[in-house]
C-alpha positions, 0 to 999 in steps of 0.5 A: 764859233764853230758848229762843235761849240754850238753843239756843246752849248745847245745839246743838238748834234751837228746833224740836227743843227744842219737839218734845222738850217737846211729843212726847217727854216732856221737862218743863222746870223753867222755866214758860211765861208766857202771852203770852211765850215759855217761860223756861228755867232753867239746869237745863233747859239742862243736861238738854237739853244731855245729851239732845242729846249722847245723841241724837248717840250714836244714842239716839232722842228718847224714850230720850235724854229718859228717860235724861237726865231725872232722871239727876242733877237731881231737884227744882230751883228757878229759882236752881239752877246746874248747877255745884253738881252736881259738888261735891255728887256728887264733893266739891271737885275741882280747877278743871282737873279734868273730870267726866263723866256716864257712861251704862251700857247696857242700863238707861242708868243714870247716874253722875258720875265724875272724869276719873281714874276714867273708864277704869275705868268704861268698861272695866267696862260692856258699852256706855257713853256718857261726856259731859263735864259740865264743858264743859256747865256752863261753857257754861251759866255763860258764857251766864248771865254774858252776861245 
């Protein structure tokens, strides 16, 4: 997946993605190939989409990268698809059910929850951010299908 595809999925510009990599500590799973542009993997698109959502909620680049990096993804290979995340964390869920990634302040700890559990998690936290990961995963899969 090239930077244009990642930009389409995340809503981040190429310059913003480059800045997150060069100055704010985001380390892509995909590798840069000399003489070619960086090749991103679906896990990069997932992390960068989470970072974009956190930035939209007012977090600085550094805080968004720190919170999103490793929130759900640990070690992944180039074939990893973010759609594997939901069953591995929540078990099998209905196709229409939505999963959310909840970030709870002040530590910005992440937790993947089902839609039915969302209100309970938000009501217990001092301040939280909920991100619809199902929507992000569908965008990544649609982008991969076009390739």
